[in-house]
C-alpha positions as a Python dict, from the first residue, in 0.01 Angstrom:
ca = {
    (1, 'X'): (0, 0, 0),
    (2, 'X'): (-287, -21, 238),
    (3, 'X'): (-340, -325, 464),
    (4, 'X'): (-686, -450, 559),
    (5, 'X'): (-712, -771, 743),
    (6, 'X'): (-529, -1050, 551),
    (7, 'X'): (-503, -840, 231),
    (8, 'X'): (-277, -538, 119),
    (9, 'X'): (-378, -350, -176),
    (10, 'X'): (-326, -37, -387),
    (11, 'X'): (-422, 137, -709),
    (12, 'X'): (-132, 158, -961),
    (13, 'X'): (-56, 294, -1304),
    (14, 'X'): (186, 175, -1570),
    (15, 'X'): (277, 531, -1671),
    (16, 'X'): (397, 848, -1511),
    (17, 'X'): (101, 1055, -1600),
    (18, 'X'): (-214, 1129, -1820),
    (19, 'X'): (-204, 1262, -2158),
    (20, 'X'): (-498, 1477, -2286),
    (21, 'X'): (-722, 1275, -2521),
    (22, 'X'): (-533, 939, -2466),
    (23, 'X'): (-679, 634, -2285),
    (24, 'X'): (-467, 449, -2028),
    (25, 'X'): (-505, 150, -1781),
    (26, 'X'): (-529, 166, -1402),
    (27, 'X'): (-470, -146, -1181),
    (28, 'X'): (-597, -279, -853),
    (29, 'X'): (-303, -453, -701),
    (30, 'X'): (-396, -709, -427),
    (31, 'X'): (-166, -927, -217),
    (32, 'X'): (-335, -1200, -2),
    (33, 'X'): (-177, -1363, 296),
    (34, 'X'): (-117, -1738, 262),
    (35, 'X'): (-431, -1939, 277),
    (36, 'X'): (-664, -1657, 203),
    (37, 'X'): (-849, -1600, -123),
    (38, 'X'): (-1094, -1353, -281),
    (39, 'X'): (-1345, -1432, -552),
    (40, 'X'): (-1359, -1415, -940),
    (41, 'X'): (-1617, -1198, -1125),
    (42, 'X'): (-1822, -1524, -1123),
    (43, 'X'): (-1763, -1685, -783),
    (44, 'X'): (-1976, -1977, -826),
    (45, 'X'): (-2174, -2149, -556),
    (46, 'X'): (-2042, -1940, -280),
    (47, 'X'): (-1860, -1585, -263),
    (48, 'X'): (-1896, -1239, -361),
    (49, 'X'): (-1677, -1070, -640),
    (50, 'X'): (-1439, -791, -543),
    (51, 'X'): (-1561, -459, -683),
    (52, 'X'): (-1450, -87, -712),
    (53, 'X'): (-1687, 203, -735),
    (54, 'X'): (-1512, 498, -882),
    (55, 'X'): (-1520, 876, -828),
    (56, 'X'): (-1354, 1073, -1101),
    (57, 'X'): (-1307, 1444, -1198),
    (58, 'X'): (-1479, 1598, -1492),
    (59, 'X'): (-1318, 1464, -1819),
    (60, 'X'): (-1220, 1124, -1685),
    (61, 'X'): (-1424, 807, -1718),
    (62, 'X'): (-1344, 453, -1617),
    (63, 'X'): (-1453, 132, -1777),
    (64, 'X'): (-1549, -216, -1643),
    (65, 'X'): (-1310, -402, -1417),
    (66, 'X'): (-1124, -688, -1584),
    (67, 'X'): (-1072, -970, -1338),
    (68, 'X'): (-755, -1181, -1382),
    (69, 'X'): (-817, -1552, -1471),
    (70, 'X'): (-943, -1768, -1182),
    (71, 'X'): (-829, -2069, -995),
    (72, 'X'): (-1031, -2319, -785),
    (73, 'X'): (-1040, -2194, -422),
    (74, 'X'): (-1213, -2339, -115),
    (75, 'X'): (-1460, -2181, 147),
    (76, 'X'): (-1456, -2443, 407),
    (77, 'X'): (-1510, -2753, 197),
    (78, 'X'): (-1700, -2579, -82),
    (79, 'X'): (-1508, -2531, -417),
    (80, 'X'): (-1553, -2186, -577),
    (81, 'X'): (-1374, -1969, -832),
    (82, 'X'): (-1123, -1700, -709),
    (83, 'X'): (-769, -1622, -649),
    (84, 'X'): (-486, -1669, -395),
    (85, 'X'): (-178, -1490, -362),
    (86, 'X'): (-92, -1172, -573),
    (87, 'X'): (-314, -1036, -849),
    (88, 'X'): (-373, -737, -1057),
    (89, 'X'): (-702, -633, -1185),
    (90, 'X'): (-732, -373, -1471),
    (91, 'X'): (-975, -97, -1593),
    (92, 'X'): (-932, 129, -1890),
    (93, 'X'): (-951, 502, -1828),
    (94, 'X'): (-1079, 739, -2096),
    (95, 'X'): (-935, 1107, -2073),
    (96, 'X'): (-1083, 1401, -2237),
    (97, 'X'): (-874, 1637, -2460),
    (98, 'X'): (-998, 1925, -2251),
    (99, 'X'): (-782, 1839, -1947),
    (100, 'X'): (-470, 2071, -1926),
    (101, 'X'): (-107, 1982, -1884),
    (102, 'X'): (16, 2049, -1539),
    (103, 'X'): (-322, 1959, -1368),
    (104, 'X'): (-322, 1682, -1102),
    (105, 'X'): (-589, 1413, -1149),
    (106, 'X'): (-717, 1222, -857),
    (107, 'X'): (-902, 889, -897),
    (108, 'X'): (-1092, 772, -592),
    (109, 'X'): (-1239, 427, -550),
    (110, 'X'): (-1450, 267, -282),
    (111, 'X'): (-1330, -106, -271),
    (112, 'X'): (-1521, -409, -142),
    (113, 'X'): (-1462, -770, -115),
    (114, 'X'): (-1505, -1098, 57),
    (115, 'X'): (-1176, -1283, 160),
    (116, 'X'): (-1205, -1643, 306),
    (117, 'X'): (-981, -1904, 456),
    (118, 'X'): (-1124, -2107, 755),
    (119, 'X'): (-1357, -1819, 804),
    (120, 'X'): (-1479, -1534, 579),
    (121, 'X'): (-1426, -1173, 627),
    (122, 'X'): (-1607, -887, 427),
    (123, 'X'): (-1373, -598, 369),
    (124, 'X'): (-1420, -226, 257),
    (125, 'X'): (-1180, 59, 212),
    (126, 'X'): (-1110, 372, 17),
    (127, 'X'): (-828, 386, -239),
    (128, 'X'): (-685, 679, -433),
    (129, 'X'): (-410, 765, -682),
    (130, 'X'): (-293, 1098, -805),
    (131, 'X'): (-155, 1126, -1177),
    (132, 'X'): (-23, 1453, -1334),
    (133, 'X'): (-156, 1566, -1680),
    (134, 'X'): (156, 1554, -1904),
    (135, 'X'): (238, 1615, -2274),
    (136, 'X'): (396, 1282, -2329),
    (137, 'X'): (394, 966, -2112),
    (138, 'X'): (670, 742, -1981),
    (139, 'X'): (617, 395, -1870),
    (140, 'X'): (725, 251, -1529),
    (141, 'X'): (925, -46, -1647),
    (142, 'X'): (808, -281, -1356),
    (143, 'X'): (444, -212, -1378),
    (144, 'X'): (432, -175, -1765),
    (145, 'X'): (552, -528, -1786),
    (146, 'X'): (292, -662, -1536),
    (147, 'X'): (21, -474, -1717),
    (148, 'X'): (126, -624, -2060),
    (149, 'X'): (145, -968, -1912),
    (150, 'X'): (-224, -919, -1778),
    (151, 'X'): (-341, -788, -2127),
    (152, 'X'): (-162, -1096, -2300),
    (153, 'X'): (-344, -1334, -2059),
    (154, 'X'): (-693, -1218, -2146),
    (155, 'X'): (-850, -1537, -2269),
    (156, 'X'): (-922, -1574, -2657),
    (157, 'X'): (-1235, -1733, -2795),
    (158, 'X'): (-1228, -2106, -2829),
    (159, 'X'): (-1115, -2182, -3188),
    (160, 'X'): (-1418, -2289, -3419),
    (161, 'X'): (-1220, -2587, -3550),
    (162, 'X'): (-1266, -2749, -3223),
    (163, 'X'): (-1626, -2795, -3313),
    (164, 'X'): (-1769, -2717, -2963),
    (165, 'X'): (-2125, -2833, -2890),
    (166, 'X'): (-2309, -2849, -2543),
    (167, 'X'): (-2624, -3030, -2435),
    (168, 'X'): (-2841, -3048, -2130),
    (169, 'X'): (-2905, -3411, -2006),
    (170, 'X'): (-3097, -3394, -1676),
    (171, 'X'): (-2881, -3272, -1387),
    (172, 'X'): (-2571, -3263, -1629),
    (173, 'X'): (-2416, -3054, -1895),
    (174, 'X'): (-2212, -3220, -2165),
    (175, 'X'): (-1953, -3030, -2352),
    (176, 'X'): (-1793, -3209, -2675),
    (177, 'X'): (-1471, -3075, -2829),
    (178, 'X'): (-1284, -3216, -3124),
    (179, 'X'): (-973, -3383, -2967),
    (180, 'X'): (-702, -3275, -3213),
    (181, 'X'): (-429, -3307, -2929),
    (182, 'X'): (-502, -3631, -2761),
    (183, 'X'): (-586, -3471, -2430),
    (184, 'X'): (-565, -3780, -2218),
    (185, 'X'): (-354, -3712, -1924),
    (186, 'X'): (-530, -3726, -1598),
    (187, 'X'): (-259, -3513, -1442),
    (188, 'X'): (-352, -3223, -1650),
    (189, 'X'): (-715, -3237, -1674),
    (190, 'X'): (-928, -2957, -1808),
    (191, 'X'): (-1113, -2742, -1570),
    (192, 'X'): (-1425, -2533, -1656),
    (193, 'X'): (-1508, -2201, -1488),
    (194, 'X'): (-1872, -2105, -1560),
    (195, 'X'): (-1948, -1736, -1613),
    (196, 'X'): (-2318, -1801, -1534),
    (197, 'X'): (-2482, -2009, -1258),
    (198, 'X'): (-2538, -2301, -1505),
    (199, 'X'): (-2249, -2507, -1359),
    (200, 'X'): (-2193, -2597, -990),
    (201, 'X'): (-1841, -2467, -897),
    (202, 'X'): (-1842, -2747, -621),
    (203, 'X'): (-1958, -3040, -859),
    (204, 'X'): (-1744, -3289, -1018),
    (205, 'X'): (-1617, -3250, -1365),
    (206, 'X'): (-1573, -3569, -1563),
    (207, 'X'): (-1387, -3615, -1904),
    (208, 'X'): (-1320, -3892, -2144),
    (209, 'X'): (-1209, -3937, -2499),
    (210, 'X'): (-1437, -4109, -2741),
    (211, 'X'): (-1449, -4122, -3125),
    (212, 'X'): (-1192, -3832, -3161),
    (213, 'X'): (-1378, -3610, -2935),
    (214, 'X'): (-1310, -3495, -2578),
    (215, 'X'): (-1622, -3529, -2376),
    (216, 'X'): (-1659, -3309, -2057),
    (217, 'X'): (-1953, -3360, -1816),
    (218, 'X'): (-2054, -3099, -1553),
    (219, 'X'): (-2297, -3093, -1264),
    (220, 'X'): (-2584, -2849, -1337),
    (221, 'X'): (-2616, -2595, -1046),
    (222, 'X'): (-2949, -2591, -846),
    (223, 'X'): (-2937, -2199, -904),
    (224, 'X'): (-2916, -2242, -1274),
    (225, 'X'): (-3177, -2058, -1467),
    (226, 'X'): (-3430, -2292, -1643),
    (227, 'X'): (-3413, -2098, -1968),
    (228, 'X'): (-3035, -2078, -1986),
    (229, 'X'): (-2950, -2052, -2361),
    (230, 'X'): (-2567, -2082, -2355),
    (231, 'X'): (-2287, -2262, -2176),
    (232, 'X'): (-2036, -1986, -2114),
    (233, 'X'): (-1717, -1944, -1918),
    (234, 'X'): (-1344, -2030, -1937),
    (235, 'X'): (-1169, -2355, -2022),
    (236, 'X'): (-848, -2412, -1830),
    (237, 'X'): (-555, -2651, -1889),
    (238, 'X'): (-247, -2597, -1686),
    (239, 'X'): (-11, -2727, -1955),
    (240, 'X'): (-172, -2542, -2227),
    (241, 'X'): (-415, -2658, -2507),
    (242, 'X'): (-205, -2658, -2821),
    (243, 'X'): (140, -2791, -2877),
    (244, 'X'): (395, -2513, -2877),
    (245, 'X'): (145, -2260, -2718),
    (246, 'X'): (131, -2129, -2369),
    (247, 'X'): (-245, -2053, -2369),
    (248, 'X'): (-396, -2213, -2068),
    (249, 'X'): (-747, -2043, -2091),
    (250, 'X'): (-1007, -2006, -2368),
    (251, 'X'): (-1315, -1821, -2349),
    (252, 'X'): (-1637, -2023, -2460),
    (253, 'X'): (-2003, -1946, -2533),
    (254, 'X'): (-2180, -2242, -2691),
    (255, 'X'): (-2559, -2280, -2753),
    (256, 'X'): (-2699, -2520, -2499),
    (257, 'X'): (-2939, -2775, -2647),
    (258, 'X'): (-3167, -3015, -2458),
    (259, 'X'): (-3096, -3385, -2507),
    (260, 'X'): (-3269, -3674, -2362),
}
């Protein structure tokens, strides 16, 4: 594991090798010192998303980086979207059936990020991992469990029966959801993480129950596009949304309509 400033990181695999013609997953494992954070794919009002630029041998291609779900972080007094502590980001790797058993495949990545606490530090390093081409794979029990946990945590779309609708009202965005579960607790208030620059990550988020619907109000970002057509992002509730379910996050993309 490589240490760079307040971060330690490495590339990891959940299996012992690469099988010709079979996709597999690769992970970017990051551990942050206490009080330090990096940013989500969509940081919000401040921040830069961590990224990997891959260099791969012939017959290997790597898909987009999947970021773990975000939490609220602070750069000085400004709230943004990011992660503290330990996280795992994943990418799917495609393998040609032309690679040969016994070969060693090396995956190289140029990593970049911004980490912040009371100050912000840009970071850069090179990471690599070697994997043997094998006829049959075996999973590493520890990493396989963590990879599975990540895949299970990928947010599912918001259920249609919640009847979501979003409207633009001056400097605010209103989201309305059918309140089937009586979400009234101020101790477990919903949080919205915007995946475009429509919502200010540092703005207040208000909610109230009215006529069997949950009404959420967000502050429109000064950097929002004037022609934004959708409210999109992740809805989070710490104790889960449905009774008997552990789902904390749902993805949402709702047409945005103007309302006076």
